[in-house]
N, C-alpha and C positions, 0 to 999 in steps of 0.2 A: 405553575412552571415546573417542568420535569427536572428532578435532581440530576438526571443524566445529562441534559443539555447544560444545566447550570455548572456542572463540573468542568465542562470545556470552556465556557465563558469566564469562569473564575481563573482558569489557566491563562487566558489571554490577558486579563487584568493584572494578574500576578507578575507576569513577565514584563509587561509595560511599566509597572510601578517599581519592580525590584531588579530587573535585568541589567546586565552590563554590556556595553558596546564592545563587540569583538569583530575582527576581520575573519574571513572564511575562505575556503577553497575556491569559491566561485568569483570572488572579488566584489561581491555585492554589499557585504556588511550586514551584521545582525545585532539584535538585542537578545542576549542569551542568559539563561540560568542553568544551573547544573543540579539535577536531582529533583524530580517532582512526580507525584502519583495521583491518579484519578481512579475512581471506582464507579462502575456502571451496573445497576441492577437490571439484568436483562428481562425481568418480569414486568418492568415499568413501561415497556415498549421498546421497539428496536431503535438503537441509538444512532439514527441518521439525522444529522443536524437539520433544524427547521429555520434557523436564523439566516441561512443561505441554502439554496438548492445544492445538494450533493448527489451526483449521478450514480444511483445504485447499480445501473447496468454495467458501468465501468468497473465498479468494485466487484461485482459478481463474476465478470469475465476474467478479471485479473486473478481472483482467488481460484477459479477453476483451472486457470493456467498454472498457478503454483501447484495445486493438488495433482495435476496430471504430470508434473515433473518437467514441464516444458520450459525452455529458456530462449526460444526464438520468437520475435515479435510478430511473425506471420499469423499465428493463431489470434493474437490481439487485434491485428488489423482486419482479419476476417470478421471480427465482431465489432468493427468500427471503434476500436479502443486505441487511442493514441498516446496514452500516458507514459509509455516507455520509449517513444520514438526518438526523443532528443539524444539519448545516450547511444543508440545504434547509429543514428544519423551522424553524430560527432565522430564516430569511428570511421565512417565512410568518407566524410569530407576531409579528414586528416590522413587518409590513406594515399599511397602512391598511385592508385588507379583512378582517383578522383581528378577530373579535368575541367570541372565547372568553375563558376565564379568564386572568388576568394571568400571563404566563410570563417576566417580567423576571428576568434572572439565573438562568434555569432550570438551567443547567449546574451551578452551585454549590448552589442550593437543593435540588435533587433528591437530593443526596448526604447531606443531614442532616435533611430534613423528610419523614417517611413520608407524611403527608397530601398534601403537594405532589407527591410522587412518584406517588401514585395518580392525581392530576389530570393530571400530565404524561403518564403512560402512556396515559390515556384520549384525550388530545388527539393524541398521537403516532399511536395506532391509527387515529383518524379521519383524520389527515393521510395516512397510508399508503393507506387505502382510497380516498380521493379521488384520490390520484395514480394508482392502478391502474384506477379506473373512469371518470375524467373526463379526456378529451383536453385540453381547454382548461386545466383546473387543473394537469395534469401539465406542460403546455408552459410555464406561468407559474411554478409553484412547485417543480416537480421538476428544473428546469434549474439547474445549478451554475455556469454561465458557461463561460469559455474555459479549462477545466481540462485535465488531462493528455491525454485523447483528442483534443481539438481541436488541441493543440500538436503531438502526435505525427503526426497525419494531415492536418491542415489549417492549417498555420502561415500566417498572413496576411502578405503582403508589402506594401511601400509602393506597389507598382504595382497592388495589388488582386487579385493572383493568390494561389494557395495552394500550399504545399509539403508533399508527403507524405513527411515525414522518415523514417518507419519503412520505408516501401516502398523509398525511395531507398537507404537504408543496406543493406538486404537485397540489393538488386541489385548494390551496390558490393562487398559481401562475395563474391558469386558471381564477379564479373568482375575484381576487383582486391583480393584479400584482404589484401595488404600495405599498403593505404591506412592513413594515420594520421588519416583524417577520418571514421571510422565512428562518428559522434556523433549523438545525438538529444537535443535540449534541450526541456525543458518550461517553462523560465524565460523568459518573454517580457515584458519590463518594461512594454510598452505595454498588455498585456492583464491584468496583475496586478490592477488595480482592478476588473476585470469577473469576477473569480473568487471563488467562495464561500470558498475556501481557497487561497492561493498555493501553488505546488508545493513540497512538502517534499523529494521526490526530484527534483532539478532537472535533471540531465543524466546520460547514460550513454554509454559508449564500448565498442565491441567491438574485439577483437584476435585475430588468427588466427596460429597458429604450429604447425608439425608436425601439421597436419590437425585441430587442436583450436580451438574457439571459446571465448574468455574474455570476460567483461564486467566493467567497473568502473562503479560508480554513485557519483556525488557527491550526498550528501543534506545540505541546508543545516540542517535541523531534524529531530531524531530523538528521538521518544518511545520510550525504550529498552524499557520493559516491554510496552506495548501495540502500538506501531507497528513497531518494528524486526523482530520475528519474522515479521510479514506481509511486510515489504519484502525480507528475505532470501529467503524462499520465492518471492515474486513474481518477482524478477529472476533467481533460479535457474531458475524455470520458463520465463521469457522466453528465457533463454540456451539451454535445451534445445530450445525450439520453433524458434528461429532456426537453431540448428545442424542440426536435423532437416530444415528446408527447404533448407539450403545443403549438405547432404551431409557435414557435419563431425561430429566427436566433440565432447564438451564438455571444457572445461579448468577454469578457476577463475572464481568470482565474487568480486570484490574490492569491499568496501563501505567507502567513505570518508565519514566523518561530519564535519559542521561543529559546530553546537551539539548535543551529545549530552547528553540530560537525563533524569533520573528525577523524575517528579512526586512531591511529598512525600506524597500520599495513595496511593502505590503501594509504600511501603517495607515494609509487612507482607507484601504479596504477594511481593515480591522475596525476602525472607528465607525464605519457604516454598519458593520455587523453588530457591534456592541450597542448601537442605537435601536436595534430591532427587538421586538417582544417575541420570545419563543412561542411556538405553537405545540399542539399535541403531537406526540411521537407516532410514527407509523407502526404497522404490524408486519411481521415477516411471515410469508407463506412458502413452505417447502412442499415439493411434490411428494406426497406420502407413499407413492408407489415405488420410489427409489429407496432402497434399503441401505446402500453403501455410499459413502461420500465419493467414492471413485467412479460411481455411475452417474452422478449428477451432471447435467448440462446446464448452460446458462438459462435456458427456458424453464428449468425446474425451480428457479429461485425468483421470488417476486415480492414486491413491497405493496402494501395496501394502505389506504387512508393517509397518503402523504401529500400535504398541502403546504409546502414551505414558502418562505420569502424567495424572491428571485436570486439566481446565482450572482456571484461577484467575481469578476475576472481579475487575475493577477499573473504576472510573469513568473515562469519557472526558472530557478537558478540551476544551471547545469555545470 
């Protein structure tokens, strides 16, 4: 069994055994613990879970979206990536211009009402098509505000300038790898009210030693079953990409969690996952012809030798 996958499974078990029941913003309810850390040796294989299928294509397209500084879901929809739809959709159905069926509390109602789920699916499909086909509609309702990509690439200063945090950090790694300031922050208190969802993965720091690049992420809020597998793979992928540009090997990905929680409607799914035996981790393949992370496209990122257990569906709390 890979220590990388075991680190995640131990997190599941720890929260189930030691967590506290807490209410949450979505009204779903959680089992939560505060403060937890996992370490992943990126030389043991790419940390994409095998006890359930995790869609690498979605992780890759979302990360490219972040790196490009994009904050509109149109790019994601063009790559058949629906993971941010609910937040944009919520803004539309709660706006004055929405004239369709009542979508109040759609996140909870769709879990228990099959008739409502059918209406929800119909309205969501309409929303997606309007984002893809209408520039004005996409500009107004596909926009998520000043979320990750904006903070990584265009942090606003009090002087009215912008800071390209990601580009600056990469240049610093190249010229001063021993710096203790290799940090990118997505948590901008002034911009939080303008975000569809405030950053859950709030800041990350790189560290170089013995020709290897490591990355530590601090995540304030962690949906352990649905979100964390994506976050692990996303930041492992980012570490590989930055190391590639900087001519370094990869070291560790360290994942530090604040509020680490299991939603109460994910317990059955977690029990299924914990009953499965992990398999060998896959290998990551980057297009070696691309020298800068800002030149990578989704097609330049691939996973090989991935043979996981089947996926396990669970509702998203919005």
